[in-house]
N, C-alpha and C positions, 0 to 999 in steps of 0.2 A: 497620552493621550491623541497627541500627533504622531506618536512612534505607532502604536497599535492602528491608528488610521494608515500609516503607511504601510505598513505590515499585511495590513486585508487586502489593500491591493495589491500589492506583489502575489497574493494567491491568488485572487481572480484575474488575476491577468495571464499568471503560469496556464490557469484550468482554460482559460480563454482561448489560451492562443491557438495556433493550428499545431500540430507534431511535425506536420512538414518540414520545418524551420529547425535550424541545426541548435540545439538547447543555450551555446554559445551567445547565437544569433540574439534566440530572445532574453536573456541575462543582457546582454549588452543595452537592446531598445527596453526592458523596465527598470534598466540602472538611469537611463538617461529622463521617464514616465518620472521616475520619484525625483531625480534632481529640480526637475522642472517644478514638479510640484510642490517640492519645498521651497522653492526662488518664491512662489505665485503663495503658497503659506507666508513665508519673512513679510513679503511686500504689504501684504493685507493685514497683518499683527502690527506692524509700522505705521499703519494707516491707520486702523482706530486706536493706538497708544499714543501718535502723537498727528495728529488730522492737521493740517495747514491751518485750519483757522487759527490756532491757538497754537502752534508749534515755535518755540524757540531755540538756535541749535546756537552753539558758542565753540569756536577751535582754535587752536592755537598754533603758531608759529614763527620760527627764529632766524635772524636774517645774519648770518655771521656770527654771531656770540662772543668774540675780542673781547668786549666791557662789559659785558655783566656774567656770571655765572647761575642760573636757575635751579632753587633749592625746592620752591612750591610759588602755588598759585594756589588763590582763595577765592572766589566768587559770590557777590554778596548781590541779591536779585531784590530792590524796594525795601533796603535795612534787613535781610537778613540771609544766611549764611544760605546756599545751595550747594558747590561745590567746591572740595577743596583737593590738591591733588602733590604729594609730594615725588620728585621724581629721582631717578638715579641716574648716572652716569649713562647708560647705553640709551636711555628716553633722552636725556641732553645733548646728546651727539647725533642721531638721528636726528631733533627737531636742528640743529645745524646746518645738517648736511642735507633739508628738505623737506621733511618730511612734516603734515601740518598733523594735529590731535585733534580729533575729539572730545572736547572737556566737559560739555555741557549739552543733556537733551532734556527740553522737557515742554511743559504745557501753561500757557499764561494767557489772563483773559486779557480782552481789546483793550484798547486806551491806552496812558501814558506810565511809563516805567522805568526806572531807572539800574541799570545795569554796572557793578563797581567791582573790577579789580583787582587785588593786593598782587604785587609781584614780588617774593624775600626768595634773595638772593646773595653773591659777592658781588659788589660794584669794584669797577678803577681801583687799581694796589690792594686786592683783595681783602675791603674794607666789608663790612656789614653793610645790605644794600636793603630798604625796602620800597615800593613806589606802588602807589595806586593810581589808577587811571580811572576814569565815571565816564561811563555813556550813556545820556538822556535817548530815550527810541519810544516812537509808538507806534504800538500792533492794533494792526488792521486786519483783512480779513487774510492776507499773504503769510507765509513762517516769513519768520525773522531769522539771518545767516547772517552772525557775527565771524570776525576772526580778530584775534588777538594779536599782535605783529611785537617781535622784541625786534630791536632795529638799533644796528651800532649808530653812533653819530660822531664821525672824526672831527668833527670842525671844534667839539669841546672832549672830545673822548669819553664820552656817556651814552649811556643804553638810551633808549628811547623804546618809550610802551605805547601804541598805538591800536585804537578799537575801528578796525575797518569794516564796517558791512558789504556782504555780497548783495548785487541786484540779484534777483527771479528772474532775469530776463535768458 
């Protein structure tokens, strides 16, 4: 539907343009208009699907990764699984280099909620490792943005799992 709409706009714009401009200039202008329109449609779609009043977004980041090799993450919201992700070596390497992965985006009602993240991987000495971290939060009128952080704790050579809320300021 969106493609049909954009194609129609392209044809209308081509016929409405003055014939004095070179065709390449007209095509470049049309291309820029289509890009801008596509951007606006994407933002509108995001706003309609995930309004700030109900939006919950969870991201994942890693710091160093010497004491933990991530295999998978499972998100549980209010005792119901909502997301699970299995990591490739390339994805884990990207996280260790500073990438932040959008893990979950969804809608929740206002009120009290509990998010649990279960991390599965290899810990120190290449032993199987399974650790969960819970984060109770209250959903109000603004979007809730949370970052799951995997950090190395060099004091005891163990990984640390933290839920860090992002402020909307």
